[in-house]
N, C-alpha and C positions, 0 to 999 in steps of 0.2 A: 407526635408522629415519630417514626423511626428513621434510621440512617443506614443506607447501603454504601459500603466503602468498596471502591474498585482498586484493588491492591496489586501493584506490580511486584513480581517476585524475580529472583535471579534467572538468567537464561543459561546458566551453567555453573559458575562459581558461587557457592552458597554464601560467600561473604558479601556478595553484591545485593544486599537487602538493607533498606534504611531502618534507622532506629524507630521512626514513626510507624513504618509498616509492621514491625514486630510488636509494637504497643497495640496497634489496632487488632492484629491477629490474636493477641493475648486477651484482649478485652471483649471481643465480639461475642454476641449471643450465639451465632452460628457461623461456620466457615463453609463456603461453597467452593468446590474444587473440580476442575475438569477431570483430573486423575488423582483420586484420594491417596494412592500409594506414594506418588511423587511428593504430594504436599505434606504427607506425614513425615517424610525424610527431612524436609525443611523445618517443620515444627519441632521435631525431635532434636535437631541440631541446635536449636535455640531454646530448648527447654520449655516449649509451649505445649500444654496438655490437651488442647482442643482436639475434638474428633471431627474431621471434615466430612461433609456430605457431598455426594457427587452431583454435579450439574454439567451436563454435556449436551451435544447436539440432539441426542435421542430422547432426553428426558426434561429438557429445559421448560417446555410448556407445563408439564406436570408439576414441576418444582415451584412455579410462580406463586400459586395459592398458598403453599406452606411458608414461603418467604414473606409474603405480604402479612400473613398472620403473625409471624415472628417479629415483624417490624412494628406491629401495633403496641401502643403503650411505651413508646420510646426505646424499642428494642434496636439492636444493631446486628448487621450481617456484613460479612467480608467475602467478596468474590475474588478468587484467584484463578489463574490458568495454569497449564503445565509449566510454562516458563514465560517470563516477560510480562507485558501489559495485557490484561484481559480485553476481549472484544476485537483485538487486532488479529484478524484471521483466526479467531477463537470464539467459543460460545459466549452468550451474555447479552446480546443486543435486545432480545425480547424481554428479558428480566429487567434490564435498566429502564426500558421504555415503560413497562407497566408499573414499576416502582415509582418512577417520576410522575406518571399519570395519576397515581393514587395519592399524590401529594407528599410523599416521603422525600427526604433529602438524599441526594446522590453525591458522594464526595470522592474525588480521585486521589489516590496515594501514589504519586509518580515514582518511577524507578527504572529498572533495566528494560531495554527495548532492543531487540535484534535489528529492527529497521534502522534506528538511529545509530546504533553501534557500527553497523556495516557502512552506513552512509558516510559517517565522519572519518572512517579509516580508508575509504575508497580512493581518495585523491581526486574525486570528481566534485563538481559544484554541489554544495549542500542546500542551496536555495536558488530557485524553487526546486522542489522534488515532488514526485508523484509515487505514492505507495500503491502498487498493483495487487500485491498478495500473490496467491497461487493462480496460475493460469488454468483454464479449463483442461480437463483430461482428454476430451474428444478432439481429434485432430482438426476437424472442420471448425469447431467453435474456437479452438486455440488460435488457428491461423486468422480467423476473423477478428479476434481480440487483438492480435499482434498488428494486423493491418490498421485497426482503429488507433493504435498507439504509435504507429510508425512516424508520424509527423509531430508528435508532442515534443516541445523544446525542453521540458523539464528533465532532470535526472530521474531515472525510473528505478524503482526498487521492487524486486520480486522475492517471494519465498518459493523454494522448490524442493521436491523430494530428491534425496541422493540417488534414487533409482531412475529418476526421469531427467536429471540435470544434463546428462550427455545429449539426449535428444533435444532438450530445450535450447542448449547452447548452439547446437548445429542449426536449428531452425532460426534462431535469432541471427546467426551469421548469414544464413541464406537470404533472409528477408530484409535485414537491416544493414548488411555489409559489415565492414571491420571497425565498428565503433569501439571507443575505449570502454572498458568494463572492469568489474572487480567481482571475484567470487570469494565470499567470506564463509568459512566453514568452522563449525564447532567454536564459535566465539566465546571467549572467557574460559574455555575448558583447557585441559591439559594439551590436547592436540590441535589447538587453534591454528588456523591457516588462512592467510589473506593473500590472494593472488591478483595482481593488477596487470592486465594485458588486454590487447584487442580481442574482440569476440572470436576471431578465427583461431588465435593461439589458445584461448581458453577451451574452445571446442576440441582442439587436438589434445590438449593436456588432460582433459577429463572425458575423453572419448569412451572410456570404460566405466564411467560413473565415479562415485566416491562414497564416503561414509559420513554420517553425522548430519547435523542440521545445516542447511545451505541457504544463504541469502545472496542474491545477485543484484549488483548495482550496475546500471548501463547508462551511458551518456545519452542525453536527449538529442533530437535531430538538429542538425545545423539550420539556422534560420534561413528561409527562402528570401533572396533579395526582392525588394519591392519593385513592381513594374514602374519604369520611368522612361522618359524620352522616346526614342524611336521604337523601342520594344512595346511601350504602351500604345503608341499611335498605331503600330501594326496590328496589335490585338483588337483595338477599336475598329480599325478599317475592316479586318476580316469578319468581325462580328456583324457589322453593318451589311457587308456583302452577303452574309448568310441570311439576311432578312430580319435580324433582331432589332427591336425598337430601342431608342435611346434609354428608355427606362430599364429594359432588360439588360442592356450593356452595362449600365451603371451598377445595377444590382450584382452582376457577375464579377466585374473588374474592380470595383471600389475596394473590397477587402484586400485584393492582391496588390493593388497600387498604394494602399494605405492613404487614400485620398477621399475627401467627401464625395458622396454620390453626385452632387450637383456639378462637380468639376468633370467627372467622367461623362455625365449626361450632356454637358456642353460640347465636349469633344465629339461625342457620337452624333449630336445634332449637326455640328459643323461638317462632319464627315458625310452625313446623309445629304446635306444641302449642296455638296459639291457634285453629287451624282446626277 
């Protein structure tokens, strides 16, 4: 059986490539690239004569059969993206799934990642974090996604287009308030810029947009204090007065109180017995 290598490449500075990645690219039977022009620049820089073949969102399914054929008889293929680690907001998921299902070996070759580079320079907690990727372009879908993320406690990492970043920052500030955040632009490149500020300040600073690749890192939501004491008793009493059963009260309030359902059930039962 053959081997498919998932090869991380530089996100800007061409020196940010591992010795192992260069060896794999040099030895691979075929190289699959999202943008063959950009990959040829990297190969030429390091004296690698391979001719990359395109694999992008519009032809990935058509490429699968030829890659599977190339992997027969212990062949090797290397998958790279425009920059960074393949599959992270880039094509390749279908290829990897089908190569693995066919019994071939899939090997990661780790390296540069805009997600991790932005996260560790942001000054925000690095664990836990949630990578969101690009937000939906349609306004309704985007606001729905942001509403679903609003209470997540993890540090959140987004990719964004420089043309849409002004609107995204304004919307984040409107919906989430003045959370701490970081905008990282053109990481590892000549004009690298990392700006750490509350969302409102970032929205004002980049109100006209910007240039280059943008990664946003935003603080997670503050944890909601657990219901306790008089506040919990009041919520139980009001739920019972609305006609909710002890079982319903326990199901609704146990997660908020961070207590076992049986304890909330007992409180609701006692409250109902006093009526």
